C-alpha positions in Angstrom: 139.4 66.6 -15.8 141.0 63.7 -14.1 140.4 63.0 -10.4 142.9 63.5 -8.0 142.3 60.2 -6.1 141.1 57.1 -7.5 140.4 53.0 -6.5 140.3 50.1 -8.5 138.6 47.0 -7.5 139.9 43.7 -9.1 138.1 40.2 -8.4 141.5 37.9 -8.7 141.9 35.9 -5.5 138.5 37.4 -4.1 138.8 41.0 -4.9 141.5 43.5 -3.8 140.7 47.2 -3.8 144.2 49.2 -5.0 143.9 53.3 -4.0 145.6 55.7 -6.5 146.7 59.2 -6.6 148.6 61.6 -8.1 152.1 62.4 -6.7 154.3 65.9 -7.6 156.8 64.7 -9.5 159.5 67.6 -7.6 157.9 66.6 -4.1 158.9 64.6 -1.4 159.0 61.1 -0.9 155.3 59.6 0.0 155.3 57.9 3.8 155.3 54.6 3.4 156.6 54.1 0.1 157.0 50.5 -1.3 160.6 50.5 -2.6 159.8 49.3 -6.1 157.8 53.0 -6.2 160.7 54.5 -4.5 162.9 53.3 -7.6 160.0 54.1 -10.4 159.8 57.7 -8.9 164.0 58.1 -9.1 163.8 56.7 -12.7 161.2 58.8 -14.2 163.0 61.7 -12.2 166.1 61.4 -14.1 164.2 60.8 -17.5 162.5 63.9 -17.2 165.9 65.6 -16.0 167.5 64.6 -18.7 164.7 64.9 -21.5 164.6 68.3 -20.3 168.3 69.5 -20.4 168.8 67.7 -23.9 165.6 70.4 -25.1 167.3 72.8 -23.4 164.5 73.3 -20.8 165.5 75.0 -17.5 
């Protein structure tokens, strides 16, 4: 089973720690979300809707 949240530490530029978490595809946009992630979420939702429609999934 995958954890709900996790961190990844890099060694570049003196080190950075990135925090990750799962987000529900049908959930509200996270607060303070970077525009790149908003665009990615919109893209994925559109692709999933298209895939579901093509497959006859309600």
